[in-house]
Each structure stands twice: as C-alpha cells, then as structure tokens.
DOFIPA-791505 format. One record per residue: x, y, z of N, C-alpha, C, CB in turn. Coordinates in steps of 0.05 Angstrom, whole numbers, padded with zeros to 5 digits, always signed. Glycine has a CB too. Example, Ala and Ser with C-alpha at 12.3 -4.5 7.8 and 13.67 -1.06 7.14 Angstrom:
// DOFIPA-791505
+00264-00114+00156+00246-00090+00156+00264-00066+00156+00226-00089+00181
+00257-00045+00142+00273-00021+00143+00258+00001+00157+00282-00012+00114
END
This chain:
// DOFIPA-791505
+00025-00023+00006+00001-00006+00005+00020+00020-00003-00019-00004+00036
+00009+00039-00020+00018+00077-00022+00021+00092+00006-00011+00098-00038
+00001+00085+00024+00000+00104+00044-00021+00090+00068-00011+00134+00032
-00005+00110+00091-00010+00095+00122-00045+00097+00129+00011+00115+00152
-00049+00090+00157-00073+00094+00168-00090+00119+00166-00069+00089+00191
-00081+00133+00172-00096+00166+00167-00101+00171+00140-00075+00193+00176
-00079+00166+00122-00091+00176+00094-00112+00160+00077-00068+00179+00075
-00115+00134+00087-00137+00112+00082-00165+00125+00093-00129+00081+00099
-00160+00134+00121-00176+00141+00124-00196+00170+00128-00173+00129+00133
-00179+00186+00109-00192+00203+00106-00200+00203+00074-00180+00223+00117
-00183+00191+00063-00192+00178+00033-00223+00163+00038-00166+00152+00021
-00218+00146+00063-00251+00137+00048-00269+00160+00061-00266+00100+00060
-00268+00173+00080-00290+00193+00091-00292+00214+00070-00282+00208+00120
-00277+00221+00057-00275+00239+00026-00293+00227+00003-00242+00237+00012
-00288+00204+00006-00303+00182-00017-00292+00175-00041-00330+00191-00026
-00260+00184-00036-00243+00184-00060-00220+00167-00058-00234+00210-00066
-00232+00139-00042-00212+00119-00050-00206+00096-00066-00207+00113-00037
-00219+00095-00092-00208+00086-00107-00195+00102-00124-00219+00071-00114
-00196+00127-00126-00181+00151-00152-00152+00154-00134-00201+00193-00157
-00151+00152-00104-00124+00148-00091-00107+00127-00083-00125+00157-00073
-00127+00100-00102-00100+00082-00107-00091+00085-00125-00100+00058-00107
-00111+00099-00152-00102+00103-00174-00072+00115-00176-00121+00118-00186
-00072+00145-00166-00055+00157-00168-00034+00145-00141-00065+00183-00171
-00041+00138-00118-00017+00119-00110+00007+00111-00125-00025+00097-00104
-00003+00101-00150+00015+00085-00166+00042+00091-00168+00007+00086-00190
+00036+00117-00177+00058+00138-00180+00068+00146-00165+00055+00155-00187
+00074+00134-00139+00096+00151-00119+00118+00135-00120+00087+00154-00086
+00140+00140-00123+00170+00108-00129+00183+00115-00095+00211+00117-00170
+00207+00106-00099+00222+00106-00080+00247+00115-00087+00221+00085-00068
+00252+00116-00120+00280+00124-00139+00276+00153-00156+00285+00097-00164
+00291+00166-00153+00287+00191-00163+00301+00194-00198+00302+00211-00140
+00272+00201-00220+00277+00194-00241+00302+00216-00250+00251+00192-00256
+00319+00211-00279+00336+00229-00278+00317+00259-00293+00364+00216-00295
+00301+00257-00302+00283+00278-00299+00281+00299-00286+00267+00271-00293
+00275+00284-00260+00276+00300-00232+00303+00313-00224+00270+00280-00209
+00324+00289-00229+00351+00300-00219+00351+00325-00233+00376+00281-00226
+00343+00335-00268+00357+00349-00277+00336+00380-00268+00364+00339-00310
+00310+00374-00255+00300+00399-00254+00307+00406-00221+00265+00400-00264
+00309+00390-00213+00330+00393-00180+00358+00411-00187+00345+00355-00165
+00368+00405-00199+00399+00421-00203+00395+00444-00217+00423+00405-00221
+00370+00458-00229+00373+00480-00233+00353+00499-00214+00370+00481-00260
+00345+00488-00190+00334+00499-00173+00355+00517-00150+00317+00479-00164
+00341+00541-00147+00353+00556-00124+00340+00551-00100+00354+00584-00128
+00325+00543-00096+00305+00539-00066+00297+00512-00063+00274+00557-00064
+00290+00509-00046+00285+00484-00033+00270+00493-00002+00316+00465-00030
+00248+00474+00005+00228+00474+00037+00233+00459+00039+00200+00476+00045
+00236+00450+00077+00251+00428+00079+00229+00421+00105+00288+00431+00084
+00211+00400+00114+00201+00398+00133+00218+00381+00151+00177+00391+00129
+00220+00383+00183+00236+00374+00202+00219+00366+00225+00257+00394+00209
+00226+00354+00249+00207+00348+00270+00238+00353+00292+00186+00310+00268
+00230+00361+00316+00247+00375+00336+00265+00361+00357+00230+00392+00351
+00272+00354+00380+00273+00341+00398+00246+00342+00410+00292+00348+00412
+00227+00361+00411+00201+00363+00430+00176+00355+00424+00197+00385+00437
+00180+00339+00390+00166+00330+00374+00149+00347+00357+00154+00316+00385
+00157+00379+00356+00147+00393+00340+00144+00395+00319+00151+00404+00342
+00135+00400+00294+00142+00411+00260+00150+00419+00254+00136+00420+00245
+00171+00440+00238+00176+00458+00227+00180+00449+00196+00196+00471+00241
+00177+00472+00179+00183+00480+00157+00206+00498+00153+00162+00489+00148
+00225+00491+00133+00238+00506+00129+00256+00517+00102+00246+00499+00145
+00275+00534+00096+00274+00544+00073+00302+00547+00069+00258+00566+00071
+00306+00529+00045+00340+00525+00038+00353+00540+00009+00346+00489+00032
+00371+00551+00013+00381+00559-00026+00408+00565-00024+00364+00592-00044
+00403+00565-00045+00441+00563-00058+00432+00577-00088+00462+00519-00065
+00455+00573-00105+00464+00573-00131+00452+00545-00143+00496+00576-00131
+00443+00556-00167+00433+00525-00176+00453+00501-00187+00413+00528-00199
+00451+00489-00170+00474+00468-00178+00480+00455-00144+00507+00489-00195
+00464+00474-00119+00468+00462-00093+00449+00435-00095+00461+00484-00067
+00433+00426-00104+00418+00403-00102+00428+00382-00117+00393+00407-00108
+00431+00364-00120+00449+00342-00134+00442+00311-00137+00473+00342-00120
+00440+00306-00151+00428+00267-00140+00454+00248-00146+00394+00249-00166
+00468+00242-00135+00492+00221-00136+00492+00194-00151+00498+00213-00108
+00456+00184-00131+00452+00166-00149+00424+00161-00141+00471+00142-00149
+00408+00144-00160+00378+00141-00165+00364+00143-00126+00370+00102-00188
+00369+00144-00107+00359+00134-00084+00372+00159-00070+00367+00102-00074
+00391+00178-00081+00396+00204-00053+00396+00224-00068+00425+00206-00032
+00396+00242-00050+00393+00274-00058+00406+00284-00040+00364+00288-00059
+00429+00295-00049+00452+00318-00039+00452+00339-00046+00476+00315-00044
+00450+00352-00018+00437+00387-00006+00464+00396+00010+00403+00387+00023
+00466+00423-00016+00495+00435-00001+00483+00460+00004+00526+00437-00021
+00479+00467+00024+00462+00491+00040+00460+00494+00061+00439+00495+00036
+00466+00515+00085+00462+00516+00110+00434+00529+00120+00485+00530+00120
+00415+00514+00143+00394+00540+00146+00404+00563+00163+00366+00530+00160
+00386+00587+00160+00398+00611+00167+00397+00609+00204+00378+00639+00150
+00408+00623+00204+00427+00619+00240+00395+00625+00259+00464+00658+00253
+00391+00609+00273+00361+00604+00289+00346+00591+00280+00343+00623+00294
+00346+00580+00258+00335+00560+00241+00333+00525+00262+00358+00561+00210
+00303+00518+00267+00302+00496+00276+00319+00470+00259+00274+00493+00280
+00322+00477+00236+00334+00454+00223+00357+00451+00228+00332+00454+00200
+00374+00472+00235+00405+00462+00253+00402+00441+00270+00418+00485+00274
+00387+00445+00285+00391+00416+00308+00372+00388+00300+00378+00426+00346
+00361+00398+00279+00336+00367+00265+00344+00351+00249+00309+00374+00246
+00365+00368+00240+00384+00336+00212+00410+00323+00227+00404+00354+00173
+00393+00306+00244+00408+00280+00249+00404+00261+00238+00409+00271+00268
+00427+00243+00236+00420+00222+00219+00404+00204+00229+00439+00210+00210
+00391+00197+00214+00363+00179+00217+00332+00192+00210+00361+00170+00250
+00340+00226+00220+00322+00242+00215+00310+00240+00188+00331+00265+00220
+00278+00242+00198+00251+00244+00175+00248+00271+00168+00220+00233+00186
+00251+00276+00143+00253+00301+00132+00229+00298+00100+00291+00309+00125
+00220+00315+00107+00203+00327+00074+00213+00343+00059+00177+00343+00076
+00206+00339+00033+00223+00363+00013+00208+00375-00012+00251+00349+00000
+00199+00389-00013+00183+00399-00036+00193+00423-00048+00156+00404-00028
+00203+00415-00080+00230+00428-00097+00197+00444-00115+00262+00396-00123
+00199+00474-00123+00186+00477-00140+00209+00501-00152+00155+00482-00132
+00192+00505-00186+00210+00520-00196+00174+00544-00206+00237+00500-00223
+00178+00566-00189+00154+00586-00191+00147+00592-00216+00159+00611-00178
+00172+00604-00233+00176+00612-00254+00155+00594-00282+00209+00611-00255
+00154+00569-00273+00137+00543-00295+00117+00535-00289+00149+00516-00299
+00109+00537-00254+00091+00519-00241+00101+00491-00238+00066+00518-00255
+00126+00480-00239+00133+00456-00244+00135+00453-00212+00158+00451-00266
+00132+00433-00204+00136+00422-00164+00137+00390-00167+00100+00433-00135
+00156+00385-00152+00157+00354-00144+00166+00351-00111+00184+00337-00166
+00156+00328-00104+00159+00318-00068+00180+00306-00073+00134+00296-00049
+00190+00301-00045+00211+00281-00049+00216+00276-00022+00238+00290-00066
+00209+00255+00007+00210+00247+00027+00225+00228+00037+00192+00245+00029
+00239+00232+00058+00253+00210+00068+00269+00222+00078+00262+00190+00053
+00297+00200+00095+00311+00205+00119+00341+00212+00112+00309+00182+00138
+00350+00234+00134+00379+00243+00137+00400+00209+00135+00382+00264+00174
+00417+00209+00112+00437+00193+00120+00463+00203+00122+00436+00174+00104
+00474+00231+00121+00493+00245+00121+00484+00271+00135+00503+00246+00096
+00507+00290+00155+00497+00304+00164+00515+00328+00173+00485+00292+00177
+00545+00323+00151+00567+00342+00156+00570+00364+00134+00593+00326+00159
+00592+00360+00119+00593+00384+00103+00566+00382+00076+00628+00386+00090
+00554+00364+00066+00534+00359+00054+00512+00347+00057+00540+00354+00040
+00479+00343+00064+00462+00338+00072+00456+00317+00058+00449+00355+00075
+00462+00293+00053+00451+00270+00042+00426+00259+00055+00469+00250+00043
+00400+00259+00032+00377+00247+00046+00362+00219+00021+00353+00280+00053
+00365+00198+00041+00360+00176+00022+00326+00177+00019+00373+00145+00035
+00318+00172-00008+00290+00177-00020+00273+00159-00009+00288+00175-00051
+00247+00162+00002+00228+00140+00013+00211+00140-00008+00212+00145+00042
+00191+00168-00016+00178+00171-00031+00181+00197-00046+00157+00165-00022
+00177+00192-00073+00183+00206-00098+00158+00217-00112+00198+00187-00117
+00154+00241-00122+00129+00246-00140+00127+00266-00151+00106+00244-00130
+00112+00272-00167+00111+00300-00187+00083+00309-00176+00112+00295-00226
+00082+00337-00174+00056+00351-00172+00049+00372-00192+00055+00365-00148
+00021+00375-00197+00020+00395-00231+00012+00421-00214-00013+00384-00264
+00010+00439-00224+00015+00466-00221-00008+00482-00215+00027+00475-00241
-00032+00472-00208-00045+00485-00187-00040+00500-00161-00055+00473-00182
-00053+00529-00169-00050+00545-00141-00026+00557-00141-00050+00528-00116
-00002+00553-00152+00014+00567-00151+00031+00592-00168+00020+00554-00146
+00030+00620-00158+00038+00639-00166+00055+00634-00181+00043+00652-00151
+00059+00648-00196+00087+00648-00225+00100+00677-00220+00070+00647-00267
+00128+00660-00206+00151+00687-00200+00181+00680-00210+00155+00695-00165
+00193+00700-00216+00221+00691-00227+00234+00693-00202+00236+00710-00251
+00253+00674-00201+00264+00682-00175+00297+00685-00182+00256+00657-00149
+00316+00707-00162+00337+00708-00180+00360+00713-00147+00332+00738-00210
+00384+00699-00144+00389+00704-00119+00404+00727-00122+00401+00683-00106
+00407+00751-00105+00421+00772-00097+00444+00776-00092+00415+00778-00083
+00464+00782-00102+00493+00777-00091+00493+00800-00073+00520+00777-00115
+00487+00828-00075+00490+00843-00049+00484+00846-00026+00487+00857-00050
+00463+00823-00028+00455+00813+00004+00474+00796+00019+00428+00796+00006
+00483+00771+00005+00490+00750+00000+00501+00750+00032+00507+00747-00026
+00513+00771+00034+00529+00770+00069+00524+00777+00083+00546+00778+00079
+00495+00787+00082+00485+00802+00113+00476+00770+00124+00449+00833+00111
+00478+00780+00160+00476+00753+00179+00447+00749+00188+00495+00755+00206
+00439+00728+00179+00412+00720+00189+00407+00736+00225+00412+00681+00188
+00388+00747+00224+00378+00747+00254+00347+00744+00260+00386+00775+00268
+00345+00724+00281+00323+00697+00293+00302+00711+00312+00341+00669+00314
+00282+00724+00307+00264+00726+00339+00236+00711+00347+00255+00757+00343
+00239+00696+00368+00224+00676+00371+00202+00690+00391+00241+00651+00381
+00177+00692+00387+00155+00700+00400+00134+00673+00400+00144+00727+00386
+00117+00668+00431+00088+00657+00423+00064+00666+00412+00078+00650+00442
+00071+00687+00404+00037+00699+00388+00051+00718+00365+00009+00724+00415
+00036+00729+00340+00048+00741+00324+00040+00764+00320+00049+00731+00307
+00061+00779+00323+00058+00810+00325+00033+00815+00306+00086+00828+00314
+00030+00845+00299+00010+00860+00280+00021+00854+00254+00007+00894+00285
+00046+00864+00249+00060+00861+00231+00061+00827+00216+00083+00871+00242
+00065+00812+00237+00061+00786+00217+00034+00779+00212+00074+00759+00228
+00019+00792+00226-00011+00782+00226-00022+00793+00195-00030+00798+00255
-00009+00816+00188-00008+00830+00160+00000+00815+00143+00009+00854+00158
+00017+00814+00147+00041+00797+00126+00022+00764+00127+00085+00794+00146
+00009+00758+00141-00001+00727+00137-00026+00731+00118-00011+00709+00169
-00043+00752+00124-00069+00760+00116-00063+00771+00085-00082+00785+00138
-00046+00777+00078-00030+00787+00051-00023+00764+00035-00003+00804+00057
-00019+00750+00045+00006+00722+00036-00015+00714+00008+00010+00685+00069
-00003+00704-00010-00012+00682-00035-00001+00660-00034-00005+00688-00063
+00022+00654-00015+00030+00626-00021+00056+00623+00018+00052+00625-00065
+00045+00595+00018+00060+00583+00043+00055+00557+00044+00052+00595+00070
+00076+00546+00062+00078+00519+00065+00074+00503+00090+00099+00515+00056
+00065+00477+00080+00060+00468+00114+00074+00444+00114+00027+00462+00126
+00086+00433+00133+00103+00412+00138+00084+00393+00161+00134+00424+00148
+00089+00367+00157+00064+00351+00176+00087+00322+00172+00019+00346+00156
+00076+00307+00201+00098+00286+00208+00078+00259+00203+00112+00291+00244
+00079+00231+00201+00070+00216+00220+00089+00193+00222+00044+00209+00216
+00092+00174+00242+00106+00163+00255+00119+00137+00233+00090+00156+00280
+00097+00133+00221+00104+00114+00199+00110+00120+00167+00085+00097+00199
+00092+00143+00169+00096+00155+00140+00131+00174+00137+00065+00182+00135
+00131+00182+00159+00150+00201+00158+00146+00239+00156+00164+00189+00134
+00162+00240+00143+00151+00283+00144+00150+00284+00114+00184+00316+00161
+00133+00305+00116+00121+00314+00089+00117+00345+00093+00091+00298+00083
+00123+00364+00066+00113+00384+00063+00105+00385+00033+00129+00404+00073
+00083+00403+00038+00061+00416+00013+00056+00443+00010+00031+00407+00016
+00052+00448-00002+00045+00481-00017+00013+00481-00017+00059+00486-00056
+00017+00508-00011-00012+00523-00003-00019+00546-00020-00011+00536+00028
-00030+00549-00043-00031+00578-00047-00058+00586-00053-00013+00588-00069
-00065+00616-00057-00089+00623-00070-00089+00656-00076-00114+00613-00051
-00105+00670-00075-00110+00704-00081-00098+00712-00055-00145+00717-00086
-00089+00726-00053-00089+00750-00031-00110+00747-00006-00097+00779-00046
-00101+00744+00016-00131+00742+00031-00147+00713+00039-00151+00757+00011
-00136+00696+00024-00142+00658+00029-00135+00648+00059-00118+00636+00007
-00115+00663+00060-00108+00656+00096-00115+00677+00112-00075+00651+00106
-00134+00675+00133-00143+00682+00155-00134+00693+00172-00150+00670+00163
-00138+00709+00189-00113+00715+00217-00142+00720+00236-00083+00754+00214
-00151+00702+00256-00176+00704+00273-00161+00712+00304-00196+00671+00273
-00136+00705+00309-00129+00718+00329-00092+00724+00324-00140+00698+00356
-00074+00735+00348-00050+00724+00353-00044+00701+00350-00044+00729+00370
-00053+00678+00354-00057+00658+00355-00069+00631+00340-00062+00662+00368
-00083+00648+00323-00105+00627+00303-00108+00633+00275-00137+00629+00311
-00102+00611+00255-00105+00626+00231-00125+00599+00220-00073+00635+00210
-00137+00603+00199-00154+00586+00184-00153+00597+00152-00184+00587+00197
-00154+00573+00143-00151+00578+00113-00164+00542+00099-00108+00588+00105
-00173+00562+00077-00181+00536+00054-00176+00520+00042-00188+00537+00039
-00181+00486+00040-00170+00473+00026-00192+00465+00009-00155+00455+00038
-00176+00465-00020-00176+00469-00044-00176+00440-00052-00154+00487-00053
-00194+00437-00079-00187+00405-00088-00153+00403-00089-00201+00396-00125
-00160+00373-00077-00124+00365-00089-00126+00344-00105-00100+00353-00063
-00101+00324-00092-00103+00300-00110-00111+00279-00095-00078+00292-00124
-00128+00276-00079-00141+00257-00061-00124+00237-00052-00164+00244-00074
-00097+00245-00054-00080+00225-00028-00079+00239-00006-00048+00216-00033
-00081+00260+00000-00091+00269+00025-00060+00259+00047-00127+00252+00033
-00040+00266+00032-00013+00269+00064-00011+00291+00075+00021+00265+00059
-00020+00311+00074-00021+00331+00101-00041+00313+00114-00032+00366+00098
-00069+00320+00107-00090+00300+00115-00091+00287+00132-00094+00286+00102
-00078+00255+00124-00071+00232+00131-00057+00242+00155-00057+00214+00110
-00033+00254+00150-00013+00263+00175-00032+00268+00198+00004+00293+00171
-00053+00294+00200-00059+00306+00216-00077+00290+00229-00064+00328+00210
-00081+00277+00216-00109+00253+00227-00104+00239+00259-00109+00219+00201
-00072+00238+00249-00058+00217+00270-00035+00240+00284-00040+00185+00252
-00032+00250+00281-00011+00278+00283-00018+00306+00284+00005+00281+00261
-00032+00315+00297-00039+00343+00290-00026+00361+00288-00052+00351+00301
+00006+00360+00298+00030+00374+00305+00039+00376+00273+00052+00357+00329
+00037+00408+00267+00047+00419+00238+00061+00437+00240+00028+00429+00219
+00074+00444+00216+00097+00474+00215+00083+00489+00196+00134+00469+00203
+00083+00515+00196+00080+00537+00168+00102+00545+00159+00065+00564+00171
+00107+00560+00140+00129+00568+00133+00124+00592+00110+00144+00545+00125
+00123+00623+00109+00121+00645+00100+00141+00652+00087+00115+00660+00115
+00146+00662+00065+00177+00677+00061+00167+00697+00042+00206+00656+00047
+00185+00719+00053+00180+00751+00039+00206+00751+00023+00178+00782+00064
+00195+00750-00004+00214+00745-00018+00225+00772-00032+00205+00725-00034
+00219+00797-00024+00211+00825-00032+00242+00826-00010+00172+00842-00023
+00237+00835+00019+00264+00845+00040+00272+00815+00046+00256+00866+00075
+00273+00787+00042+00291+00770+00046+00285+00759+00073+00317+00781+00043
+00265+00758+00080+00250+00745+00111+00238+00717+00109+00221+00763+00120
+00238+00707+00133+00216+00688+00134+00199+00680+00156+00226+00667+00127
+00184+00677+00159+00161+00668+00185+00158+00637+00186+00126+00683+00179
+00160+00624+00205+00157+00601+00215+00146+00593+00245+00181+00593+00211
+00123+00575+00237+00100+00572+00260+00101+00546+00257+00069+00587+00256
+00100+00539+00281+00092+00512+00287+00071+00503+00316+00120+00498+00288
+00054+00488+00304+00027+00493+00325+00011+00464+00315+00006+00528+00318
-00011+00471+00326-00031+00448+00316-00052+00447+00294-00046+00441+00337
-00054+00432+00270-00080+00441+00254-00095+00422+00251-00077+00451+00228
-00115+00433+00247-00151+00413+00259-00157+00417+00229-00184+00432+00288
-00174+00405+00213-00193+00415+00190-00217+00410+00196-00190+00405+00164
-00237+00430+00197-00272+00433+00192-00284+00430+00168-00285+00458+00198
-00290+00398+00175-00317+00389+00147-00341+00396+00151-00323+00357+00139
-00353+00418+00167-00374+00425+00176-00375+00447+00144-00372+00438+00212
-00394+00432+00132-00408+00449+00109-00413+00486+00107-00437+00436+00111
-00424+00481+00127-00442+00513+00139-00417+00526+00137-00459+00517+00176
-00392+00524+00137-00370+00541+00148-00351+00553+00121-00351+00520+00170
-00358+00536+00101-00350+00542+00073-00362+00565+00068-00359+00521+00051
-00387+00572+00067-00399+00591+00049-00385+00612+00044-00421+00600+00055
-00361+00623+00062-00348+00654+00062-00319+00645+00040-00337+00667+00103
-00314+00615+00031-00292+00602+00023-00294+00595-00003-00287+00583+00037
-00304+00609-00024-00309+00596-00061-00283+00572-00054-00297+00630-00098
-00301+00556-00063-00272+00529-00077-00267+00513-00053-00233+00546-00087
-00277+00526-00023-00259+00504-00009-00281+00476-00010-00249+00516+00027
-00259+00460-00002-00276+00429+00007-00283+00424+00039-00254+00400-00002
-00263+00434+00048-00257+00436+00083-00244+00462+00095-00235+00413+00093
-00240+00466+00120-00227+00499+00127-00206+00477+00145-00252+00531+00149
-00177+00496+00141-00160+00485+00168-00155+00515+00192-00122+00469+00153
-00162+00494+00210-00152+00517+00229-00134+00513+00246-00170+00528+00243
-00111+00532+00250-00089+00518+00260-00082+00543+00284-00064+00511+00233
-00077+00533+00304-00063+00545+00333-00034+00545+00337-00072+00530+00358
-00026+00572+00344+00004+00574+00344+00011+00566+00377+00014+00608+00334
+00038+00557+00372+00050+00552+00396+00076+00565+00389+00051+00522+00405
+00103+00567+00376+00116+00582+00374+00116+00599+00347+00135+00572+00380
+00136+00621+00348+00139+00629+00322+00163+00644+00317+00118+00644+00315
+00178+00640+00297+00207+00639+00288+00210+00668+00267+00213+00607+00269
+00210+00694+00265+00211+00713+00248+00242+00713+00246+00196+00740+00258
+00256+00712+00214+00284+00703+00210+00295+00732+00195+00287+00672+00189
+00302+00760+00196+00307+00777+00175+00337+00766+00164+00304+00810+00186
+00341+00780+00135+00354+00772+00124+00364+00736+00116+00366+00787+00135
+00341+00723+00125+00340+00690+00118+00352+00681+00093+00311+00679+00117
+00351+00695+00068+00352+00690+00047+00359+00715+00028+00332+00676+00044
+00375+00699+00004+00379+00725-00018+00367+00727-00037+00401+00728-00030
+00342+00713-00042+00329+00705-00060+00310+00736-00064+00314+00675-00051
+00304+00739-00087+00293+00769-00093+00270+00761-00116+00321+00794-00107
+00252+00774-00130+00230+00761-00147+00219+00781-00154+00211+00744-00137
+00215+00765-00181+00193+00793-00203+00170+00771-00197+00202+00802-00251
+00141+00778-00201+00116+00773-00201+00108+00768-00226+00101+00791-00189
+00106+00741-00235+00087+00743-00263+00070+00746-00271+00083+00734-00273
+00048+00730-00242+00018+00734-00252+00020+00708-00233+00005+00734-00290
-00022+00706-00232-00032+00691-00201-00039+00670-00215-00058+00705-00178
-00047+00651-00205-00050+00612-00214-00074+00617-00228-00055+00583-00184
-00086+00612-00251-00111+00608-00257-00128+00588-00246-00111+00605-00280
-00118+00566-00224-00139+00553-00218-00142+00566-00196-00139+00525-00219
-00136+00584-00188-00148+00604-00153-00167+00604-00159-00142+00636-00142
-00186+00594-00137-00213+00601-00133-00219+00635-00129-00223+00584-00107
-00243+00646-00132-00256+00670-00124-00238+00680-00106-00283+00668-00115
-00236+00713-00101-00228+00719-00073-00244+00715-00056-00222+00742-00069
-00239+00706-00023-00263+00700-00010-00274+00720-00002-00262+00685+00008
-00299+00717+00009-00322+00733+00023-00307+00750+00047-00348+00710+00038
-00321+00770+00052-00305+00793+00078-00300+00770+00098-00329+00824+00097
-00288+00771+00119-00291+00758+00144-00315+00748+00164-00280+00772+00156
-00322+00724+00160-00348+00733+00192-00348+00714+00212-00386+00734+00184
-00356+00720+00236-00354+00710+00259-00345+00670+00253-00388+00720+00275
-00321+00668+00272-00310+00639+00265-00317+00630+00290-00277+00634+00256
-00342+00598+00283-00353+00590+00306-00330+00563+00313-00387+00582+00302
-00319+00565+00332-00307+00551+00343-00317+00526+00353-00299+00563+00357
-00299+00506+00347-00322+00475+00357-00294+00465+00362-00347+00452+00328
-00303+00445+00389-00284+00426+00397-00278+00400+00395-00282+00427+00413
-00297+00393+00363-00304+00363+00357-00271+00362+00338-00343+00355+00335
-00264+00336+00337-00236+00328+00317-00240+00326+00295-00222+00304+00320
-00225+00350+00285-00223+00352+00249-00195+00342+00234-00225+00389+00238
-00195+00342+00211-00175+00335+00191-00172+00358+00174-00181+00309+00175
-00135+00344+00168-00138+00376+00136-00128+00353+00116-00105+00417+00135
-00125+00367+00096-00118+00355+00072-00107+00378+00051-00143+00339+00061
-00082+00356+00032-00062+00376+00014-00086+00386-00005-00033+00358-00005
-00066+00401-00018-00082+00418-00050-00063+00408-00070-00083+00460-00054
-00051+00392-00074-00031+00390-00101-00037+00359-00110+00007+00397-00092
-00035+00368-00136-00049+00343-00161-00021+00318-00171-00063+00368-00200
-00020+00304-00177-00010+00289-00191-00012+00299-00215-00017+00267-00188
+00011+00302-00231+00007+00310-00256+00003+00287-00274+00027+00325-00264
-00011+00291-00295-00015+00271-00317+00004+00252-00326-00020+00284-00339
+00026+00266-00330+00055+00254-00342+00061+00244-00320+00080+00273-00354
+00059+00238-00298+00070+00231-00275+00095+00244-00259+00076+00207-00280
+00115+00226-00238+00123+00245-00236+00154+00255-00252+00120+00244-00211
+00161+00276-00239+00173+00293-00257+00210+00272-00262+00173+00331-00238
END
C-alpha cells in the first residue's frame, strides 16, 4: 500500500479511495533522471523536519543552481546551510525524517521527495523513500534570482509565542505558504498552499484559518494530521529576504456551513500557534511577480465570526499528481 492508516481514513471519508489508489501508483522510491535535472536548476528548497520535542517545522534552504544534486537514484545531496536560529540546524541528525518540496515558480513545476537523513556534515544526504510530481495548481508564477548584494548579511531570528501585528498583516496578504506535517510510519512531508491574497485569515494572534481546495486525493497532509495534529507553516517574504516560521496544531473543519465564505473550499483548516520564528535576512532570493495561478478560486468573501468547536477534525493537501507522472 502507498498510504498509511491516516491517509486511507481520510480518503474513505472523502469518498475518493478508489481514485487515491490509482494516483498512489505514481509514488516511487527512486529519483528519475528528469527529476534530477529539475532539481539541479533550482535555487530554493523547502524542508519539513521534527525537533526533539516532536514539534514540526518548515524551513527554507537556498543556493546557487547546482546546490541540489542526485549522486545516485536513491539519494539527494543538499549543499546549503539553514539560516541562523532555524530549527533545521538541530533537526538534521542521522536517521531524522525529512520532507522536501521543490518548486520552479516561473514554470509552476513542482515535485515532492520524502526520506531520511543519512549524512549531515559538509553536505546533507537524503535517502529517498517517496518521490512524486505534483501539478501546477495554485502556484503563483514568480521569477526568482539570488541577489549578490545581500548574500553576506547575517540572519537574525526573533522567537515569540504569538503573532505581532506586522506578522498578522503579512499572513493576511500572503498568496503562498508551505505546510510541514509528520506521521510516525509515513515520515515527514511538506506541501504547498496557494490562493489569492486573503485566502488565509488571521482570527487572532494565535489562530489562522485557510480553505482547503481540491487536491490530488492522496491526502498526505490531511492523513498525517489525522494521527498527529502537529504541523509547521512557512511564509517567505521574497522582497525583503525574511521568513516566518510557525509551529503548532492544525485541525480541519468538515462542517459544510463554514464554507460559504470560502469559494472553492472543500473544508477549512484551523491552525493554533505554539511558537513563531521571524528571521530577517534569512535568504538572498529576490523575485519578480509574473501572475496569479489561473486555478485560484474567487477571492474569499469578507470575514465573518468563526464558530469554534471542540470536535476532532482533519486536514488535506492541495496538490495534484500531474497526468504525465513524476518529474
């Protein structure tokens, strides 16, 4: 079986278990040559990891194209260092589970690679356990470049238990973020979330809600959160070089009446923050916005009062397997 118990539970609840079985056949344990070529041309990678307390984090790694390479068809080598203060510094130990998502924003191509750390010294080596491609839905097109003028700046990380007002505005205006999750049998995973600005809402300084749009029916994130609600979010400011990392618990609301204000949503995800890390000068990427995804649903209706409930809920990812199979 390509799926663990949490993923299968959600697939059945959503009524897509037969479809999920078909797309699950596309998951492989080796890295195809086309994927190796794709990775070699990228300046950015998002990594999901788990700290010593079991908290899940999503982190950003950057480098000149070529900092990602595939020495053999089961191994990814990463030659990059996390920003100072990033939890990834301590989480990259031998045997640690990691989830990776690689995106070429300009072309909207992306792939996922999940596995475990087998070397963590001068270069980070990841042994692949799951490799598959995703379709271009909900990715905003951007042209990324590494700016030499800021490459020597030293990152500065600030930790807080809640969001500042500036961070709340940042999130409320975002059109892209990443979600990392973890399952004890399935390992770590990172997925992409996208939509029009305003698709993610800030209810207060510790609570976010976003819509879950139709996805690949595999439900890696949703399945992981069914068993383990711990997850991490990553927001990237491409204009100022900052990142915002959040860790906490994510739960999805299946109640249909809550979806009225979120066109295109199949369910809503509520996220409660435990810790935040904002890092200034975290990366030297700069960007030119090229256009929103044509798949983005309509802009959300104005926010209304959120009726919080204590019932157990679940989350889902929002990416498709491309018709052509893994990259």
